[in-house]
C-alpha positions in Angstrom: 0.0 0.0 0.0 1.2 3.6 -0.6 2.9 5.2 2.3 0.6 8.2 2.4 -2.2 6.2 3.8 -0.4 3.0 4.9 -1.2 3.4 8.6 -4.9 3.2 7.8 -4.9 -0.1 5.9 -7.6 -2.6 7.1 -8.0 -6.0 5.3 -11.5 -6.9 4.2 -12.5 -10.1 2.5 -15.2 -9.5 -0.1 -17.6 -11.6 -2.2 -18.4 -10.6 -5.8 -21.5 -12.9 -6.1 -25.0 -11.6 -6.6 -27.5 -14.2 -5.5 -31.1 -13.9 -4.1 -31.9 -15.5 -0.8 -34.7 -18.0 -0.9 -37.9 -16.6 0.7 -36.5 -13.0 0.9 -35.8 -11.5 -2.5 -35.0 -8.1 -0.9 -31.8 -9.3 0.9 -28.9 -9.9 -1.5 -26.2 -12.4 -0.6 -23.6 -9.7 -1.0 -25.0 -8.0 2.2 -23.0 -10.3 4.4 -23.5 -8.2 7.5 -27.3 -8.9 7.2 -27.1 -12.5 5.9 -24.3 -13.9 8.0 -23.5 -11.6 11.0 -21.2 -14.2 12.6 -19.0 -14.4 9.5 -15.4 -13.0 9.7 -16.3 -10.6 6.9 -19.0 -9.1 8.9 -16.6 -8.6 11.8 -14.1 -6.9 9.5 -16.8 -4.5 8.2 -17.9 -3.6 11.8 -14.2 -3.0 12.6 -14.0 -0.7 9.5 -17.1 1.2 10.7 -15.4 1.7 14.1 -12.3 3.1 12.4 -14.3 5.5 10.4 -16.2 6.7 13.4 -12.9 7.3 15.2 -11.6 9.3 12.3 -14.8 11.3 12.2 -14.9 11.9 15.9 -13.1 15.3 15.8 -14.6 16.4 12.5 -17.5 18.6 11.7 -20.8 16.8 10.9 -20.5 17.9 7.3 -17.4 15.7 6.9 -19.5 12.5 7.4 -19.9 12.1 3.7 -17.5 9.6 2.2 -16.7 8.5 -1.3 -15.6 4.9 -1.8 -12.9 5.0 -4.5 -10.6 2.5 -6.2 -8.4 2.6 -9.3 -10.0 -0.1 -11.4 -12.9 -2.5 -12.0 -13.7 -5.6 -10.0 -12.2 -4.3 -6.7 -15.3 -4.4 -4.5 -16.4 -0.8 -4.2 -20.1 -1.5 -4.4 -19.8 -4.5 -2.0 -18.0 -2.4 0.6 -20.2 0.6 0.2 -23.4 -1.4 0.5 -22.3 -3.3 3.6 -20.9 -0.2 5.2 -24.3 1.5 4.6 -26.0 -1.4 6.4 -23.7 -1.4 9.4 -24.1 2.3 9.9 -27.8 1.9 9.8 -27.5 -0.9 12.4 -26.2 1.8 14.8 -29.4 3.8 14.2 -27.5 6.3 12.1 -29.6 7.9 9.4 -27.6 6.6 6.5 -27.8 7.4 2.8 -26.1 5.4 0.1 -25.7 7.3 -3.2 -24.8 5.3 -6.3 -22.7 7.9 -8.1 -21.4 5.3 -10.6 -23.4 6.6 -13.5 -21.4 4.3 -15.8 -22.2 0.8 -14.4 -24.3 1.2 -11.3 -25.0 -1.8 -9.0 -26.6 -0.6 -5.8 -30.2 -0.9 -7.2 -29.5 -4.6 -7.9 -27.9 -5.2 -4.5 -30.9 -3.6 -2.7 -33.5 -4.7 -5.3 -35.0 -1.2 -5.7 -36.2 0.6 -8.9 -33.5 2.4 -10.9 -35.7 4.3 -13.4 -35.3 7.6 -11.5 -32.2 8.4 -9.5 -29.2 10.6 -9.2 -28.9 11.4 -12.9 -32.4 12.7 -13.0 -31.9 14.8 -9.8 -28.8 16.4 -11.2 -30.4 17.2 -14.5 -33.4 18.8 -12.9 -35.9 16.1 -13.9 -36.5 14.8 -10.3 -36.1 16.0 -6.7 -35.1 14.3 -3.5 -38.1 12.1 -3.8 -35.8 9.8 -5.8 -34.3 8.7 -2.5 -35.6 5.3 -1.7 -36.0 4.2 2.0 -35.0 0.5 2.6 -37.1 -0.4 5.6 -35.5 -3.8 5.9 -32.4 -2.0 7.2 -34.1 0.5 9.5 -32.7 4.0 8.9 -31.0 3.2 5.6 -32.0 4.9 2.3 -30.5 4.6 -1.2 -30.4 7.1 -4.0 -29.9 4.9 -7.1 -28.0 6.1 -10.1 -31.0 6.2 -12.3 -31.0 6.2 -16.1 -27.5 6.2 -17.7 -26.8 9.7 -18.9 -24.7 10.6 -22.0 -22.7 13.1 -19.9 -22.0 11.6 -16.5 -18.9 13.6 -15.8 -20.6 16.9 -16.6 -23.6 16.0 -14.3 -21.3 15.1 -11.4 -19.3 18.3 -11.9 -22.3 20.6 -11.6 -22.9 22.8 -8.6 -26.2 21.0 -8.3 -24.4 18.0 -6.9 -22.7 19.9 -4.2 -26.0 21.6 -3.3 -27.7 18.2 -3.2 -25.1 16.8 -0.8 -25.3 19.9 1.5 -29.1 19.6 1.5 -29.1 15.8 2.2 -26.5 16.4 4.9 -29.2 18.0 7.0 -31.3 14.9 6.8 -28.7 12.1 7.1 -26.0 11.4 9.6 -23.8 9.4 7.2 -23.7 9.7 3.4 -21.7 7.1 1.5 -21.0 7.4 -2.3 -20.2 4.5 -4.7 -18.1 5.6 -7.6 -16.8 4.4 -11.0 -13.1 3.3 -11.4 -10.9 6.3 -10.8 -8.2 5.3 -13.4 -10.8 4.9 -16.1 -13.0 8.0 -15.5 -12.6 11.4 -13.9 -16.1 11.0 -12.4 -14.6 9.6 -9.2 -12.5 12.7 -8.6 -15.6 14.9 -9.0 -17.6 12.8 -6.6 -14.7 12.7 -4.1 -14.3 16.5 -4.3 -18.0 17.0 -3.5 -17.9 14.5 -0.6 -14.7 16.0 0.8 -13.5 12.6 2.2 -12.4 9.4 0.5 -11.8 5.8 1.5 -9.5 4.2 -1.0 -10.0 0.6 -1.9 -7.5 -1.8 -3.4 -7.9 -5.5 -4.2 -5.2 -7.9 -3.1 -3.3 -9.5 -6.0 -5.4 -7.5 -8.4 -4.9 -3.7 -8.0 -1.5 -2.4 -9.3 0.5 -0.5 -6.6 1.3 2.2 -9.3 -2.4 2.7 -10.0 -3.1 3.1 -6.3 -0.3 5.6 -5.8 -1.4 7.5 -8.9 -5.0 7.8 -7.6 -3.8 8.9 -4.1 -1.7 11.6 -5.7 -4.5 12.8 -8.0 -7.0 13.0 -5.1 -4.4 14.7 -2.9 -3.9 17.4 -5.5 -7.6 18.2 -5.3 -7.4 18.8 -1.5 -9.7 15.8 -0.8 -9.0 14.1 2.6 -8.0 10.5 2.2 -9.5 9.0 5.4 -7.9 5.6 5.0 -7.2 2.7 2.7 -8.8 -0.8 2.6 -7.3 -4.0 1.2 -10.0 -6.1 -0.2 -9.3 -9.8 -0.6 -11.6 -12.1 -2.6 
């Protein structure tokens, strides 16, 4: 891991499978903290939640927005973001998960919610905050899906409307987590990170190139974004 955030590395084992549970189509098998709370992966995610709370303890409430970023594809961003959203809601925190991956969104499939209207429609002025979907199975958790795939995702995410939306939602939610597209493939991730203000960087063991991770950390640092820590995902 790069030295800039090396002291914050926490290993997480992740599963890339998407399977429906018999008898409860609402709970996806990727949500390990709900499906198998005694699994070591659930313990690791709870430990990660604790580390985040510690890092947030001396920060202003507005800093409790966090973008989950990684260099490439297949590194577990959506898995980690979804499970973190659930574990924060388990604490009673009013938690919002925003799928800001307007290229290949997955959160609507993980939580089995409609994706017709979402973030893209809100940012383009075709919808309001009513696009946020409560997920009562997980108490205080809500999800803002990506919505229809726009032809101009980077432009939408760079608009002032995105910053204004996060500020507005920050008055309603205690924790806001944002899923993102691969940072080395699209500049969207930098736009999302800039609006969130804080980033958790994810790398996958034996998959993510160290040079790519170093490059993303440098690029994010140049924008003034706070890198709150790094996570090593093994699956």
